[in-house]
N, C-alpha and C positions, 0 to 999 in steps of 0.2 A: 486651217480655219478652226476657230474655237467652236463655232456652231456645229461643225461635223461631229463633235464629241457629245452633242446633245441628242440622244436617241430614245430616251425614255424619261419618265418622271424622276426627279431628284438627281439626275446627272449634273445639273448645274452646281450642285454642292461641291463637286470636284474641280470647279473652275477657280483659279487663283484670283484674289482681289485685284491684282494688277491687270487682269484680263477682262474685268467687268465692262470697261468702256469699249473694248474691242468687240466683245460679244454683243453689246447693245447696238453698235454700228452695223454689225453683220446681220442682226435681226431686222433692222430698219431696211437695209439693202434688200434682204430677202422679201420683206413685205411689199416694198415698192415694186420689185420685179414681178411678184406673183399677182398682186392686185392690178397692176397695169395691164396684165394679160386677161384676167378673168373678171375684173371689177370687184367691188366690195366696199367695206368700210375702211378707209385708209387713215384719215386724220385722227380719229379717236384711238386707233391702234398704235399709231406712231407716238401718241402722247403718253401711253402707259407702258412703254417697253421696260424702262428701269424699275417702275413700280412693280410690274409683274415679276421681274427678275428677283427683286428683293423679297417678295412674298414666297417665291419658290426656294430661295436660299434659306429662309428662316423656318418655314413650315414643311411638314412631311406629307406629301400626297401619295395615295388617296386617303390616308387616315385623317389628316386634317382637311377641312372642307372650306373651299373658296367659292363664294356665291357672287356672281357678277350681275350687277343691275343692268337691265336691258340685254347685255351680253354681246353687243356688237364690237366690243373692245377686247374680246377674249382671244384674238389671234396669237399673240405672244404666248399666252397660256397654253394654247394648242401646240405651238412649236416646242415648248419646254416639256410637254408631256408626250412626246414621241410621234407627233402627227405632221411633221413638216413635209413628208413625202406625199401627203394627201392634198396639199394645196393646189396641185395641178387641176383638181376637180372641185375646187372651192365653189360652193353655191350652185354647182351643176347637178342635174338630176342623177340621183344615185351616189353623188359625191359628198364631200364634207360640208356640213352646215356652216353658215357664217355666225352661228350662235351656239352657246353651250348645249349639248345634248347628252343626256344620261346614257342613251343607247349607243353613243359613239365612243365614250371612254369612261372608265371608272373614276377618272379625275374630274369629270364634270358631274357635280353632285346635285345640280338643280337646273332644269330647263328654264331659260328666260328668253324674253323677246320684247316685253313691254316695260315701261319705266316705273321706278319708285317701288319695286317689289323686293329688293334684296334684303332689306333689314327685317321685314316680316318673315321671309323665308329662312334667313339665317337664325333668327330668334327661335323659330319653330324647330330648327335642327338642334340648337343648343338645348332646348327643353326636352327634345327627344333623346338627346345624349344623356341628360340627367336621369331620365326614367329608365334608359337602357343600360346605365352604368358605364357609359363611354366617356372618357376624359379627353378626347381629342379637341383640338382647337377649331373654332369656327370664325371665319373672316368674311364679312360682307363688304363689297366695294360699291359705293354709290357716288354718282356725280353730283356736282352742285346744281346742275339743271334738274336732276331728278328730285332734289329737295324742294322743288316747287309743287310736287305731288303730295296731296293730303295723306295718302297711305303711308308715306315715310314717317310722318309725324305720329300717326297712330302707333306705328311700330316703335318709334323712339320713346313714346310714353310708356310702353310696356318694358322696353329694354332698360329704362332708368331704374327699375326696382329689382333687376336681376342680381342675384348674389353669386354669380358664376362668371368667369372670364368670357367676354364676347367682344371681338374687335370689329369696329366699324371703320372702314377707310373711306374718308371723304376725298374723292378725286376732284380737285377744284381747278378747272381750267377756264372758268368764267364763260363756258359755252354749254349748250345742250346740242341741238342741231343749229339753231340760230343763237344769237347772243342772249344771255339770260336776262330776265326782267324780274322786278318785284323786290319785296323787302328782304328776303333771304339773300338775294344777290348783293344788295347794298350792305347787309350785315357782314357777309363774307369778305366784301371789299375792305371793310373796316378791320377785320381780323388780319387780312393780308398786310394791311398797312402796319399792323403791329407785329410783324414777323421777327422783330428783334426780341420778342418776349422771352423765349427760352434762353437766349444768351444773357439777358438781364437777370432772369431767375437764377441761373447757375452762378452768375457773378455774385449776387446777393447772398445765396446760400454758402458759397465758398468763403466769403468775407465773414459772415456770422459764425461759421464753424471755427474760425481761427480765434474767436474771442474765448479766452480761458474760462472754464467752468459753466458759463451761462449761454455760450453760443449755440450748443446743440438744443438747449431748451427753447431758445428763441425760434430756431428753425422749426421745431416740432409744433410750437404754438401757432406760428404763421400758417403751417400746413393744415392745421385743424380749424382755424377760424374761417368763418364764411366770407368775411371781407378780406380775402387774401390778396397777395401781390397781383395775382392774375386778374382779379376784378379791377384793380387799380390801373393796370397797364393796358388791358384789352377791354374796352367798354362792353358791358352786357354779359359776356361769357354765358351765353344762353345754354349751351350744352352742360357746363358745370353746374349751373343753377338747377338743371333738371336732375342732376345726380350722375351724369355721365362724365367720366374723366376725359379731359381734352388734352391732347398732345399735338403740338405743332404751332404754327405751320412748318412743314418740312419740305425741303427741296425735292420734288418728285423726280428729278433727274440725277440724283446723287444716290447710287445704289448703297454704298457703304453707310451713308447717313440714315437711310431708311431701314437698313438691316438693324442698326443699333436701336432705333425707335421701336421697331416691331418686336425685338427681343425684350425691350422694356414693357411694351404693351401686353405681351402674353403672360406677364407675371402679375398683372392687376386682377384682383378677385371680383371684379364687376365689369359692367360695360365700359368700354373705352373707345373714344373716337380719335383716330389719327388723321389730322388734316394735312393732306399732301397737295402741294402746288405743282401743277403740270402745265405744259403748253401743248394744245391740240395741234397736231401736224408736225410735231417736233422733228427736226432733222431733214425735212424736205421742204424747200423754200415755197413751192407753189401751194402746198397744203398749209404751211404756216400763214401764208398771205391770205388764202381763201379757205379757211377750215370748214365753212359751211358747204362749199362746193365739193370738197373732198371728204365730206362726212360719209356719203354713200355715192360711189362714182362708177360709171361704166369704164370699160377698158380705155386706157389712155397712153400717150407717149410719155414714157418715164423721163425722158430728157427735158421735154417742154411742159409737161403737165396738161397738154391739150387732149381732150376726149377724141378717140379715134372714130367712134360711130357717128354717122350723120345724124344731126338733130332732126326730129320730126318737123314737118311743115308748121303745124300748130298743135299743141296738146289741148286736151279738154280743160286742164287747169288754166291754161292761157286764155281759153275762151271765156271761162268764168271771170278771170281777172279783168279782161277788157270790157266785158259786158257789165259787170257790177260797177266799174268806174263810170262808164257811160250813163248808166241808170241813176247813179248817185248824184250826177250833175243836176238832174231835174227833181230828184226826190230826196229832200234833206232828212227824211226819217230813216233812211237806210244807214245802218251801222254794221260793222263786221267784227268777227271775233276769231282769233286763232289760239290754239293751244301749243305755243312755242314753235310753230311752223309757218310763219308768214311767207317764207320763200316757197316751201313745198306745196302750200295750198294756193299760191298765186295772189296773196294779199299784200306782198311787199310794196308794190306800186301804189295800191290803194292807201296804204299807211303813210306813204310819202305825200300823196295829194290831199288826203283827208285825215291828218294825224289825230284830230280830236274825235273822229268817228270810227277809229280803229282801236281794238283792244287785244293785246297779247297777254293772256292770263298765265302763261307758263305751262308746264306739263301738268295740267289740271283739268282734264276733260269734264269731270263731274261739275266742278266749279263753273267751267265755261258755259255749260248748258243752263244751270240755274241762274247764273248771271244774265244770260240771254233772256231767260224768262222774266227776270226783274226789269230789264230794259224794255221788253215787249209790253209789260204791264203799264208802262208810262206813255205808250202810244208810238214808240219807235218800232222799226222792223229790223230785227237782227238777222244777219246771215252768218251762221256758225259753220266754218269750214274745217272739217276734221276727216282724217282718213277713216275708211270703213272699219278697219281692224281696231282703231283706237276709240271710235265712237261707242264700241261695245261697253267700254268702261263706264259710260254715263247712262246706261239703260234705265236705272231707277229715276234719274233726274229727268230724262225724256218723258217717262211715264207720269211721274208724280208732279213735277213742277211745270212742265210745258203742256202735256196733253190733257191732264185732268182739267186744267184751266182753259184749254182750247185757245192757247195764245199763238199769235202769228210769228212763230220762229221758223225760219227756213234753214234746214240742215243741208249743206253742200257736202255730200258723201263722196269724197275723192278716193281714188285707189280702190274702187269697188270691183269685185270679181277677183280673178287670179292675178297676182302681182309678180310672181316669179321667184327670184333668187333668195328672198328673205324667208320664204317657207311658211310653216304652219302658223306661226304667231302673227303673220302679217297678211295672209290671204284674206281678202275682203269678201268672203263667200257666205256670210251669215246674216247680212243686213236686211234682205227681204224678209227673212224669217223672224228676226227679233223686232223689226219695226212694223211689219204688216199686221201683227196681232195686238197692237196697242190701239185702243179706241181713240178716235179723233186724229190719228196720224194718217197722212196722205203721202203717197209715194209716186214720183215720176222717174222713169228711166228713159232718157232721150236716145234716139237712134243714131244721131250724128251731131256735128258741131252746130248746125243751124238750129236744130231742135233744142239743143242745150241752151243756146242764147234765148230762144223763145220761152223755154221753161223758166229761166231766171226772170224774164220780164213778167211772165204770168205770176210768178211768186210774189213780186212786189205789190200786186193788187189782190193777193189771196190773204184772207184774214184768219187762217187756221194753220195748225202745224203742218209742215210740208218737208219731205226729204227729196232731194234731187240727186240721183245716183249715177255716177259716171266712172269709167275705167281709167287706169293709168295709161299714159303714152299718147300717141298721135290720135287726134280726133278724126273720126270717120267722115270722109268727104262725099261719100256716095249718096244717091237718092236725093240730091239737093233739089230736084224738080218736084219732089213730094214734100210739101210743107203746109199741110192742112192747118188752119187756125186752131189754137188751143181752145178746147171746150172741156170744162171740168168733168173728169171721169170718162172721157170718150177716147177710144182708140182710133187708129188711122188704118184704113184698108189701102194698101199700096197696090196690090194686084188682086183683082176679083175674078175668080173662076169658079170651080166647084170641086167636089169630091174630097180633096185633102186641103186642110187649112193649117198653115204654119203660123202660130201665134207667138211672136218673138218679143222678148223683153230687152230693151236697151242695147247693150253691146252685141247681143245675139241676133239682132236684125241683119247685121252684115253677114254673119254666118248663114242665116236663113236665105239670103239672096242666092248664095252659092248652092245651098241644098235644093232650092226651088229650080235652079238652072239644070242641075243634074237630073232631077225628077222629070222635068219637062222634056229633056233629051230622051228619056226612057218612055215617053208617051203619056205621062200622067197630067191631069189637070190639077193645078195647085194655086190656092189663094194665099197671099201673104199679108198678114196683119201685124202692124206695129202696135204693140199693146199700149205703149206710152204711159198710161196710168196703171201701175201695179196695184194700187189701192186708191180708189175703189175700182173693182173689176167692171169692165163695160159689159154688163149682162145683156143689154139690149142687142149689142153686136153679136154675141154668142147665139142668141135666140134667132137672129136673122140668118146666120150662117147655117144653123141646124137644118134648114129646109132643103139644102142641096149639098151637104157635106156629110161624109160618113166617118171621117177621122180628123180629130183636132190634135195637132202636135205642138206642145208648148216647149219653148226653148228659153233657158235662163242660165246665167253664170252665177248660180247660187246653189246651195245644197237643196236637196229635194224636200226634206222635212220642213214644213211650215212655209215653203216658198210660193212663188207665183203659180207654178203649175198645179200645186195642190188646191189652190183657190179655184182654178178653172174646173178641176176634177170634182171638187165639192159642189160647185154650182150645178154641173151637169147631172150629178147624182141626185141632188135635191129636186131638180126640175124633171128628173127621169127622162133626160134627153136621149134620143135615139142616135147618139154619136159616141164613138169610142174616143178615149183620150189617152194619148201617149205622152208621158212627161219626160222631157229631156232636161236633166239637171245634173249637178255634181253629186256623186254618192255621199251619203252622210258620214264622211270620213274627214280627217285632217289631211290636207294636201301638202306634201313636202316641197322642198325648194327645187328649182330647175327652170329651164326654158319654158316660156308660156305655151308655145305650140306643143311641146312634149306633154306638159301638164294637161292641156285640153284633151289630147288624145288619150292619155291615161285615165282621165276623168270621164271620158265618153261624150264629150261635147264638141268634138271636132267634126268637120263636114262629113268625112267618109264614114265615121261611126254613126252619125245621125242618119245618113242615107241608109246604111245597113239596117239599123233598127226599124226605120220606117218600112223598108221592104219586108223585113221579117214579120212585122205586124200585119201588113197587107196580105201576106200569103197564108196567114193563120186561118 
């Protein structure tokens, strides 16, 4: 096997050109085998096998720097830099990350996880190299989907005036997670249709050069003029007009062809964009047919492509999907917004039923929020569905454009709390903190699927900014007999006793039920409160409980700093309550990838650890 000869960076340079196709197939087989066992990002990685090979053939790692946008497509890069033996623990606790990590390898020059960042990061590395006297090459890979993010254009604007080589590789597969939308997607479609440009250019140049005496002068003049052949053949030539040399489109599955283009690109003395056409899921029929399904997938049967794990009965995302469709039937002011993830956020069905009331803005969370504010200002009620980790990117727009104006925008904060295998960049553990301290923002954390549906209904009648926060995966079905009517700012007392009060937020109510059971078995009296509203805090409830409780235990799947528990502690301190407060929250650290149960234990928010902490506090 050719792959057996790849044990460290640059080993691929010893592979013969006749073996490129063999190596590409072996890498695909390896990826399908390992990801089918452990889960991970498959389709995106299958699509960049040859592209990654070409980059590693042309450039010298770790001296040259390759910056991956998002980074979920870096698996082949990891294989070619000596990490194939680590794939058995891919995305597992203590194992290899599914994204580039500087701590993992000297060949990973920049940690990534969110979209549209690679051009900015790469440009920073280029400028750093200039100041440090380093002449190494810098290559940033960015997908066509990531070009819907405004940050990419801010970086391109700066890159256009660079007087040093900097290579931007546009990996164009016409997909992000879902199919791309918007003007840039249409523009690139036009460029793809002009894929014969380079052949035509070379033919024209060859013909002119054969003309005695004047041929070379004509070629030189054509290259210098602004209205060049390129503008004639490919409409717009937006990158060239900015001052960035455009090469392509290039077949992203032809290693030798890309090697030739990359060698040409690294000799250009300014920023150059190499447009590479790839197919997401390449070489594996199920992934080619359903690239969105195989973008991030659980363990599956490699022969059939069928997921092995049992699907949950119903997820929180599906509860949102069904509820918002039902409510939209009666309320024509409801509109929904997705940032390139209609499938992941549960809005695909809504978009099919109400296409004129659904908006996919691409990977552009900042735009999504301000766009929602504009819609709300006209009397509509937008529901913006974005993962917790990605909503962070729109903090300023939430504060400035929604909350200052006190507009009725509802944020459906999906994937809140610990999400598992994607690690630090994707854990949704900061939203209580960054949302709670914005004036006019209100936050609900439903305890189960029934309360989530009730919260969405409440939101349609609420005329202020509201965030509804819920975790990934199966919706909690317990406590369905406890369904107190929604009242603004009011919590729900599920079990009323005395002495110890467990005050749980959202997903932690399920954990609190188990904690209470164990404490009851040990002879303690325990009240259980479903906080429901994270902001505003139900101060009246706290004051009522103070009379016959000596310990409040707050539970949240969020970091401690700025979170729900701190708001309870602050209230008790301000009111000089005669009650101790124990905050159970995730430490103020980034949480790595791994099984969620393991991460909860490591973070100290699992049942056993919580019980131990409570017992330690009681015995003090």
